[in-house]
Each structure stands twice: as structure tokens, then as C-alpha cells.
KEPATI-972127 format. One record per residue: x, y, z of N, C-alpha, C in turn. Coordinates in steps of 0.1 Angstrom, whole numbers, plus 5000, padded with zeros to 4 digits. Example, Ala and Ser with C-alpha at 12.3 -4.5 7.8 and 13.67 -1.06 7.14 Angstrom:
BEGIN
513249435078512349555078513249675078;512849785071513749895071512950005079;
***
This chain:
BEGIN
218880139491218480269497217080239504;216980289516215680269523214580349516;213380299517212180359511211380419523;210580529520209880599530208380569528;207680529539206280509539205580599549;204680679544203880759553202480689556;202280659568200980609572200080719578;199080749571198280869574196780829578;196280879589194980849593193980939585;194481029577193581109569193981079554;192981089545193381069531194181189526;195181169518196081279513195981279498;195781389492195481519498194181519506;194181609516193081609525192081719521;190781689519189881789513189481899523;189681869536189381969546190582049551;190382149560191582229565192382149575;193682149574194482079584195882129582;196582159593197982219592198982119587;199081999593200181909588199781839575;198481829572198181769559198481869548;198281999551198682099541200182099539;200982089549202382089548202881959540;202281849543202681729535202281739520;201081809518200681829504201681909496;202182019503203182109497204482029495;204781949504206081869503205981769492;204881699491204681599481204581659467;204281789466204181859453205581909449;206581889457207981939454208981829454;210181859458211281769458211181689471;210481569471210181499483210881359483;210881289494211581159495210581049500;209281069499208280969503207980879491;207980749493207780659483206280609482;205780579494204380529495203580609506;202280619503201380669513200280559516;200080529528199080429532197980519539;196780519533195680599538194380559531;193280609535192080589528192080669515;191280629506191380689492190880829492;191680929488191281069488190481099475;189881219475189081259464189881259451;191181299452191981279440193381249445;194181179437195481129441196581219435;197781209441198981279436199681179427;200281229416201081149407202581139411;202881199422204281209426204681099437;203681009440203880919451202980789448;203380679453202580559452201680549464;200480489461199480469472199180329475;198880299487198280169491197080209500;195880189494194680239501194280139512;193780189523193180109534191780069529;191579939530190379879526189179919534;188079959527186879999534185679909531;185979779527184879689524184279639537;183079579536182279549548182879439556;183679349550184279239557185379299566;186179389561187279449569186679539580;185579599577184979679588184479599599;183879479596183379389606184579329614;185679299607186779249614187379349624;187479469620187979579629187079589641;185779589639184879609650184779479659;184779359653184579239661185879209669;186979229663188279199670188879319677;188179429676188579549683189979589679;190279589666191579619660191379729650;191279859655190979969645191979989635;193279939637194279969627194579849618;193679749618193879629610194079659595;193279749590193279789576194679849572;195179929582196479999579197579889578;197579799588198579699588198479599576;197279579572197079489560197679559548;197379689547197979769535199479779536;199979789548201479799550202079659546;201379549549201879419546201979399531;201179469523201179459508202279539502;202879629510203979719505205379669509;205479629521206779609527207279469523;208579459521209279339517210479309527;210679179530211579139541213079179538;213379179526214879209522215179349520;214179439522214379589520214279659533;214679789533214679869545213779989543;213080029554212080129554212080229565;211680349562211380449572209880469572;209280449583207780449585207480579593;206680669587206380789593204880789598;204680829611203380829617203180969622;201981029620201781169624200581169635;200981199647199981219658199081099661;199380989656198580869658199180779668;199080809681199680729692199180589692;197880569689197280439690197780329681;198380369670198880269660200180209664;200980279672202380239675202480099681;201680059690201779929697201379819686;200279819679200079719669201079719658;201579839654202679839644203879769648;204279799661205479739666205379589666;204179539671203879399671203979329657;203379399648203379349634204779339628;205579439630206979439625207779329632;207679309645208379209652207979069647;206679039647206178909643206578869629;206778969620207078939606208578949604;209378969614210878979613211279099605;210579209607210879329599211479449607;211379429621211679549629213079609627;214079519626215479569625215679639612;214879619602215079689589214179819588;213579859599212679979598213080079609;212880209605212980319614211580379615;211080389627209780449629209980589634;209480689626209480829629208080879633;207980929645206680979650206781129651;205781199643205681339643204581389652;204881459662203981509672203681659671;202481699669202181839667201481909679;201581839690201181899703202381959709;202181999722203382059729203681969742;202681959751203081879763203081729760;203781649769203781509767202381449767;202181359758200781299756200581189765;201581109769201480999778202081019791;201580959802202180969815203580899815;204380939825205780889826205880739824;205280659834205480519833204780459821;203580499818202780449807203380479794;204180589793204780629781206080549777;206580469787207880409784207780309772;206780229771206580139760206580209747;205980329746205880409734207280449729;208080509738209380559734210380449731;210080329737210880209733210480149720;209280189715208780129703209180209690;209380339692209780429681211280449680;211780499669213180529668213480679669;212480759665212680909665211380979667;211381079676210281169679210581299673;209681349664209981489658208881579664;209381689670208581789677208581919669;207682009673207582139666208582239672;208882219685209782319691210782259700;211882329703212882279713212282289727;211482379729210782389743209982269746;209282219736208582089738209481979741;210681969735211581869739212081879753;212281999758212682029772211681969781;210381989778209281949787209281789787;209381729775209481589774210681529782;211781599781212981549788212781559803;212081659808211881669822210781589828;209881539819208781459823209081309824;209881259814210081119814211481079820;211480979829212680939835213480849826;212780779816213480699806212980749792;213880789783213480839770214480779760;214280649756215280579748215080589733;214880719728214780729713215380869709;215580879697216181009692215081119691;215481239692214581349690215081449679;214181509672214481619663213381719664;213681839658212681949658212481999644;211182009640210882059627209782159628;210182289627209182399629208082389617;206882429620205882439609206282539599;205782519587206082619576204882649568;204782779563203682829555204182869541;203282899532203582949519203783099520;204983139520205283279521205083359509;204783289498204383359485202983409487;202183339495200783369498200683459509;201383429520201283519532202483599533;202383729529203483819528202983959531;203884049534203584189536203284259523;202384359523202084439512202484579514;202484659504202984799505201984879513;202384999518201485079526200285119518;200485149505199385179496198285069495;198784949493197884829492197184809505;197884829516197184809529196084909531;196385039527195385139529194185109520;194485059508193385029499192484919504;193084819510192284709517191484769528;192084859536191384919547190184999542;190385069532189285149526188085059521;188384949516187384849511186484809522;186984799535186184759546185784879555;185984999549185685119557186385129570;187685099569188485099582189585209581;189385309572190385409571190585479585;191885509588192185579600191985499612;191785369611191685279622192985199624;193285169636194285059639193484929640;193884839631193084719630193784599636;192984529645193484409651192684289645;193284179646192684059640192883939649;191783859650191783729657191383629647;192083519646191783419635191983279640;190983199641191083059646189782989645;189782859649188582789651187982829664;186682829665185982889676185882789688;186982759694186982679706187382759718;186782729730187082809742188582829745;189382719742190782729745191482829736;190882879725191482979716191383119721;190583139732190583269739189683379732;188783349723187983449717187083529727;186283449735185383509745186283599755;187383549758188283619767188683749762;189083749749189583879743188483969740;187283919738186084009736185784089748;185984019760185784089773186784199774;188084169770189084269770188784389761;188184349749187984459739186884559744;185984519752184984609757185684729764;186684699772187384809779188284889770;188884819760189784879750188984989742;187784949738186985039729186485159736;186285139749185785259757186885369758;188085319757189285419758189785459744;189485389734189985429720189085379709;188285479704187385439693187985429680;189285449679190085429666190485289665;190185199674190585059673189384979667;189784879659188784789653189384649654;188484559657188884409658188084329648;188884259639188284169630188384029635;187283959635187183819640186983729629;187983639625187883549614187683409619;186683339615186583199619185483179629;184783289633183783269644182683379642;181583349647180483449647179783449661;179083549664178283559677176983619673;175983579682174583629679174283759687;175383829689175183969695176284059690;176084189691177084289686177984339697;179184359693180184419703180784539696;180684649702181184779696182684759692;182984799680184384799675184784659670;183884569669184184429665183384389653;184084329643183384279631183584129631;182484049631182583909630182483869615;183483819609183583779595183283639592;183083559602182883409600183983339593;183683229587184683159580185083219567;186383239564186883299552187583189544;187383179531188083079523189583099524;190382989524191782999526192483089516;191983099504192683179494192483329497;191483369504191183509507191783549521;192283449529192683479542193883579543;194883569534195983659535195583809535;194583839527194183979526193784039540;193083959548192684009561193884019571;194883939570196083959578196784089573;196784109560197484229554196784359557;195384349559194684469564195084509578;195284409586195484429601196884489604;196884559615198184609620198684519631;197784449638198184369650197384249650;198084139653197384009654197383969669;196183929674195983889687195883729688;196783669696196783529697196683489712;195383499717195183479731194983339735;195683239730195483099733195583079748;194682989753194682959767195082809769;195782759760196182619761197682609756;198282499758199682479753199682439738;199682549730199782529716201082459712;200982369702202282309697203082409690;202482499682203182599674202382719671;201282709664200482829661200682869646;199982799637200182829623199682979620;198483009625197983149622198983259627;199683229637200683319643201683359632;202283259626203283279616202683329603;201483299600200783359588200683509590;200283549602200083689605201483759605;202383699611203783759612204383789598;204183689589204783709575203883809567;202683829572201783919564201984069569;202884089579203184219583202484269596;201884179603201184209615202184209627;202084309636202684299649201884199657;202584109664201883999672201884019687;200784009693200683999707200083869711;200883779718200483649720200683599734;199983489738200083429751201483359751;202183379763203483319765203183179771;202783079762202382949767202682849756;203082729760203382619750204482659741;204382639728205382659719205482799714;204582889718204483029713205783109716;206283109728207483189730208683159720;208883029717209882999708209583049694;208383039690207983089677208283239675;207983309686208183459685209583489691;210483389691211883409695211983489708;211083439718211083489732210983649733;210083699724209783839724210483929713;211383869706212083939695211183969684;210183879681209283899670207883939674;207683979686206384019690206284029705;205184069710204884089725204283959731;204983909741204483799748203783839761;202583779763201883809776202183699786;202983729796203483629805202383559813;201383629816200283569824198983589815;198783499805197783519795196283509800;196183449813194783439818194383559826;195183659826194883789833194583899823;193283939824192884039814193584169814;194084209825194784339826195984339818;196684229817197984229809197684249794;196584189790196184209776195784359773;194984409783194584549781195784639780;196784619789197984709789198784689776;198884569771199684549759198984609746;197684589746196884649734196884799735;196684859746196684999748198085059744;199084989749200485039745200685039730;200184939723200284939709199485049702;198285069708197385179702197985319704;198685339715199085469719200485509713;201185409707202485449700202185529688;203185619685202985709674203185629660;204185539660204485459648204285319651;203685239642203485099644204785029643;204984939653206184859653206284769641;207484769635207784689624208784579627;208384459624209284339628209784289614;211084289613211784239601212084089603;211584009594211883859594212383819581;213083709581213583649568212383579561;212383589548211283519540211383369542;212483319546212583169547212283119561;212083209571211783169584210383119585;210182989590208882929591208182919577;208982889567208382879553208282739549;207482719539207282589533208582529528;209482619523210782569518211682519529;211582589540212482549552211882419558;210582399558209982279562210382159553;210282179540210582079531212082029532;212982129534214382099535214682029548;213982069559214082009572213581869572;212481839565211981699563212981619556;213481669545214481589538215681549546;216181649554217281619563216981509573;215781519579215381419589215281279582;214781269570214681139563216081089559;216981179555218381139551219081089563;218881149575219581099587219080959591;217780939589217280799592217780699582;217880739569218480649559219880609563;220680709567222080679571222180579583;221180589592221180499603220880359599;220180339588219780209583220880139574;221880219570222880159562223680049569;
***
């Protein structure tokens, strides 16, 4: 039976915030099929998997720098795990740079035919140009994307695409992110003195592409027309005040569900091609109605408008103003019913196991 090796550019478990590292942590804490992790040594290790740590001694560092081979330590660690008479599935996440030296290493050591390389890409648009990308897709066996729409873009971009594709939607802990009762929601609102307010929330890292400054401009016009609206901003601060807006800064992950549960509507004004949008599904499962940019993987996540309002031209402020005012002026808040298993950790775990099983069958 083939063994599975995850080559990670981050130590796992990862001490900082990260979407795919969190999903792998949840997966490795349950019924998983990964045998080895090759990574730098984490703060603490999992007892459910074997590790081969990337060397950080001074000699290896000098070799990487002198020979300009940044992945030398990963290949050295891989060489200590892999055996010629066995078969392996090698998983790589978002690390395009390692593929060429990995392919060379496997061929030179007579290992390539016994390996399946699975590449997990968490962006949306193609990363490499058409002609330049040909070597990449010839080097891997399977590309795993976050959405089917991303696959369509890849299919139309590349004239030659000689590898398999799969789709694995992101998943969150739905025991943590879930809808609360009306009474609990009202209690949360009272704690923040938001009684009788329709509460909106924005939650992300504070990068221009995430659209916070854009939505704050929109909010100035919204608040002039409706003083019953309140916007909570999580993950960012500003050195000025905006009427109707509360900047909450960074919130610990364990406290984050409460703020989604307080809110009535989640705003996702991304101005870039998001791969998926973890905060979007966190808000969705927490009972928020979602208004989001129709860009990148977002339309598929919201099932093309079935699970929320999509802004077809997200760079036009007027469309956001109209959508927000429409939500504010409705008599009853729209309720979106979704399955507990949709975009859940459990569905991600089972999807990962299926992808691995399919690769194992191809190696038989």
C-alpha cells in the first residue's frame, strides 16, 4: 500500500493563523491517511503522524545559500524517508518552486514511477503563464483546486494540461461556527450596546485587496440614510473615527464566532480573485446573510446567489450601497438554510481521504 508524505513549507501544527494549515491540523487529529510530514520542527508535534524535520544547522544553511538551492533541506529529508521498492503519494501545498527540484530528485534516484505528486493550490487564477506553465503540469500527477470555476479558468488558459484535476472545497469547524438562537443573539447585541441595530460585519486581514477602505467609503453614505445600521470591523483598526463603525482590531480565534453570531449581515468586498473565502463560510454557518463580490471563487461558494447576494460589479460603490440599503429596508432579515456538512471540516476530511484513495488506486 502506498504511503503518503506531506511536504510542508510551514511547521505543522502551525503556531500562527493559516487556513490550509488549520485544515491539515484538524485532518491529522482525526481519521487521516498521511504517514509522514516533512517540515521544520514545530513548537509541538502530533503523535498521529511520523515526522522528518528539515535540517536547520549552519552547514545546510550555507549549502542552500551558496548553491542557490532553497529546497535542499526538504529533498535531503525526503531522501531519508523514501525507499526505492515502495510507492508514495507526495503532497505539496502552494509551493510552486519545489516542483522542479523534486521532479529532478525523483528521476535521478529512479523513484518517479513509484510516486504520485499531488499539488494543492489555494489561489484562484492560474499561477504560471501558458507556455512557462507546461513543465509544471507535466511534472505533477494531480492538481487539487478549491472550486470548479478555478478549474474552468485553468482549462481555458493552458493549451496543454497533461495532469488530473480534482476539487476540494475548504472546510471549517461547524461546531464552533454555528447559528445561535434569537435570544442568544439579542444577548450578544446587548453586551455591545447594539440593541435595535442591524449589525454588519467585515472580518479579514487589513490588505487593500480585501476592500475595507472601499466599504468604509460606502458606509459613510449608508449611515447618512439609516442610523440603525452598525458596522463591526474585525482584524483592522484606523486612526480616525467613522460614524456607525466600530473597529475591534484583532480578535482571538476562539472568540471570533461570537462576533459573527452578533451580526445580521456579513460584507465580503474582496477586490481580488479569492480562491475560496474562509471567513465567508464562517459567517454563513454563523447565521449571517452574506453580501459578497462576484469575483474569483466566491460565486461558487455562495452557489451563484442561492446562499447570499453577489455584487456583479464589486468595484462600483453604488452597487454595494443598493445591496446594503435593500437589506436594511426589508421588514424581516433573510434567512439562508444550509446543511451542517456544507463546507465543514468533516466534508473536507472525507474529500481528502477520497483524493488519497484514488491516487493509491492509480499506483497499484
